N, C-alpha and C positions, 0 to 999 in steps of 0.2 A: 508395588509402591502403598504405603500404608494410607490412610484419610487422613491423617495427623499431619504427615510428609505435605501430601498435597494441599489443603486449610494453608500450612504456612506457606506456602510457593502463592496461595492468594497473594501475600504481599508484602512477601520476601521471592524474587521469582531467582534467584542464585541459590538457593539452599536446592541441594540433594538436587537427583537428575541423572543422567549420563555427563559424560567428560566430553569433549569435542571429538577423540577418538571413537568413544561409544557411538556419536551422533554423527561417523561418515560410514556407517553401516551401510551394504547396501539392501537389507531384509526390512526397509523401511516398509512398505505398505504392507506387512505380516508386526508389525513392532507394536503392542499394545498401547492404546490408548489410558491419554490421565482424568479418565471421566470427571470426576469430581474438579477436578482444575479447570476443563472447560465449562462447569454449571455457566458461570457468572456469561458464557458467549450463547451459549441455549437461551438462557434466560432471557439477555435481551431482545432474543427475536421472538419468544414467546410473549414480551413486553409491551411488543406491537399493537399487537392482539387489544389493548389497554384502550387505543380509539374508539374504539366502540363506546367506554362507556368517560371517556372526557371530553372526548366533542374536538370539533373544529374551529380554527377562528381563522382568517387571515394576516394576523400579526404570528398566530403558532407557526402557520404552515408559511410564511415569509424569512420567520426568520432562522428557521428547521432549514430553509435553501440558502439563507446567505451561509449555515453555517457547514451545513454540505461544501460550499464550495470554499472558504477559505481552508476545511481540514484535510479537502483533496488537496488543494495547492501545497498546504506542510508537509504532505506525502509527497505529490506527485514532485514538487521542486525542491523539498528537503531531504526527507528519505530519501527519495533515490535518488536525483541527479545532483544533491549533492555532498551527503554522509553515504550512500553508493556508492556515485560514482568519481566523486571532486569534477567536475564539471563547472567551477567557478570558486572564488575565493569570498571569503567576508567575514565579518567581525567577532571575538568570541560569544562578545553580548548577544548577536543576532544569532548565530548558532545557536545559544542557552533556548532563546526565545523560540527559533521556529523548531526546536527539537519540542520542546512543550508543549506548543501547537499541536503538532506532530501527534504527541500524545494521546492528546483529549481523541484522535479519533478513534481509540483504542485499538490499537495494531501494534499492541507494544511500544518496546523503548527504540530507539533511532537505533541504535546499539545493535540487539537483534535483528530487525528490519533488512539492515543494510548485511549485514553477516550471511544472514541467508542470501539474498539478492545475489548477493557477490560467489554464495556456491552455486547458483545460479547459472552464471554466465560461465564460470567456469565452463561446467557440466550440461548445456543448456540442452536438453533432449537427447541425452545419454543414459547410463544406468544409472549414474550417482546424482543425476538431477534430483530435486529435492520434491517440485510438483510438473512434471512433466503428465500432459494430458496424453500424449503418442501412446504411450508408454507406461502410464500406471492408471487412463482415465480418465474421465473430467470431473465426476466430483471429487477424487484425491486429491487431485490440481487442484480444482475452485477453493477447496473448503477442507478438506477432509486430514489434509497432510498437515494441518493447526493440530490438531487434537492428539498427532502423534508424539508420545514420550520423548520418541528421538528427535524432533525439530523444538521441544522444549525450551532448552536452554542457549542463552547466545554462543555461538563462534566466536571468543574471545582470543582468537587466533586468527582470524580473518582482518578483526577491525582494530586492530593494533594504536592502529594512525588516529583514533577516537577513544581509546581508551587508557586514552593521557590526561584526558581533560576528565576530574572527579565530579564535577556535577551533570554532565552525562551519562558517568555510569550508575550516579544515583536513581537519576529518572529510569535507567534502563532495569536497576535490580528491583527497584520499587512502583515500578510501572502499573500497578494498580491505580496511584495515588492518583494522577493527573486526573484520569475520567475521574472518579469520588470527586473532586472537589472541579468538574464542568458541572458534572450532573447535577449537583449541588445549588451551583449556581442556578441553572435551566428553573429550579425549585424558585430559586428565592427571588429570581425576576420573574419570575407570573405570577407570585404570588404579591412583589412590588407593583407588578400593576394593573391585578386587582384591586386592590388600594388606590391608588394611584387615581387611574385612568380604567373605574370599570365599564366604563363604554366600547373599549375592546373584546370587552370576552369574554379574558381570558384567566387562566387563574397558573396555582404553582404546578397541578397534577398539567394537567394538560401542554402547558411548556414544558414539563419534565419530559413529557411524552412524546412528544415532535421535535425540539429542539435533541433534547438526548438520544432518545430511544430509537425513532422511526430515523431522523436523519443516519444515525451511525452503524444501524442494518443498513441503508442504501449506498454510506459511503463504504460498506463494506465488499457488499457485492459486486459495486463497481470498480472496484482496485480488482478487484478477485478473478474478475474478467480478464482481464492481461496475463496472467498465469494459466486460465482456458481458454476461453475463446481468443482469445491472440497469438492462441497455438493452433487454432482448428479452423478457424474463420478468419479470410481474408485474403491479398494477395500477397504476392510474391516479387517486391521492385529487384532485389540483389538476394543473387543465389548464394546458400549458405548451406549447412549440414546438422541445422538446426529447422522448426517447424516456425521459427516465428513468420508473422504476417500482420501485413497492416493495416487496419481498418479504420474507416474513416468514423460511423460510431462512434464506436469506444474511442477513440481519439477526443470526441463532444463530449459524450460523458466523463469523461477523464483527465479533461482540460490537456489533452494532445498525447497521454501514453499511451494510443491508440495506433501511433503510428511505431510497432516492436520490427519489422522486419527493416524500419530504417535503424531503432534504435542497435536494434544483435550486431549490425552489421560496423555502426562505431558508435559504441560505447559513451565515448571521452567528451560528447559535443553536450553542451545544454541546451540545445536544441534539437528537437525529434522530428516532428514536420519540416524536413529537411527543405521542401521549397514552399513558393508564398501561395500556395492555393492547400498547404495540409495546416490545417488549423491549428494551430497549439496554445493556447489561451496561458499555459506555464511558463513558457518562454517569454511570450508577452508580457509578462508579472517582472519578469526574472529582468528584460530587458528594459523598463521602466525604473526600476529599484534599482540598477545600476546606474543610469542617468542618474537618482537622486542620492549617488553614493552610498549606497549599502551595501550592493554587493559588486563584486567587480571580476576582471578577466572571467567572463566568460568567454567557453572554449567554443570556436566554431566549427561549423563541419569544412574540412578543408576540400579544395575548388577541388580536388583529383577525382574524394568521394561523389561532391554535385556532379561532374561529366563522366561518371561511370550511373550513377542510376539513372542520367539520362539516356545513356547509350539504351539504355535495355531496362524493360520492367514485365516480370514472369508473371502469370497470374497460374497462383495457387490451383491447383484440379481438382473439384471435392467428393468425385466420386472414387476415382481412377488408384487405389495407393499404391498399387505395385510402380505405376507409370510414375508418380510424386516422387517415389526413390528415388527412381533409376533417373526420372530427371531433376532432382534437387539436390542431393547425396554424393 
């Protein structure tokens, strides 16, 4: 792919690239990377080093944490549980709002995210899984698969239910637009605070680096742990033909996504922490939103699944891979 086409795809992600059929190729790990298209992704990581020059203030760190939490909820509650699994219902304006908020996470559009996730569930830890750490290695599953040209295009055939909404297609096609607006807004906020409340000790560049850059990088890698660590580290309550694990620490970092073995066993539920002791902040927020009428018809965990989970909890061995395959496959 030429540099010109890659640059165009910074703005219009539907230009060029591989078709759905080509994206289904099994030679993913050997596929060429679109390095030019990946420059912003690499750049935002390098941008974190700017904290050396912009310094730190309580307001910048506080707003960075808030930006992390709000955007993580948009990814876990809407990109994942709503757009990927249709685990609850909401209105068209609300789905658009949270698709836009999710886009500030710089994890592409809701259609791209949901399509690749649906593909993952169909082929979890099988040869066609696009980010299996068991088959392709930790770093591929964690981040490198994102740089592959084979996974750049939205797999539209997997999200026909959402592709009928032009506003969602717009956000998905021009996926750089919302992040640029959000990044600009963080800088503008910092400049306004520097003028109106200089005692806070912040300015535009500091807010940009903390609230957009650092918050986004942390958000990236906490989200990515579900593809990588949650298939390697943790316990198995349900015996499955994949390596999904439950991990309480990842559940805290991702507002409930760490109960990954639960989720792979029954992905249709709005709740991934199946029992009261399994912290699932995303579900708690969705439950509150349902009481306010913002969302509704939250799909529950069936009683038969809860009963099955109480009867057996299989811990995943950490060292004996052969035993793991014999006992869990």
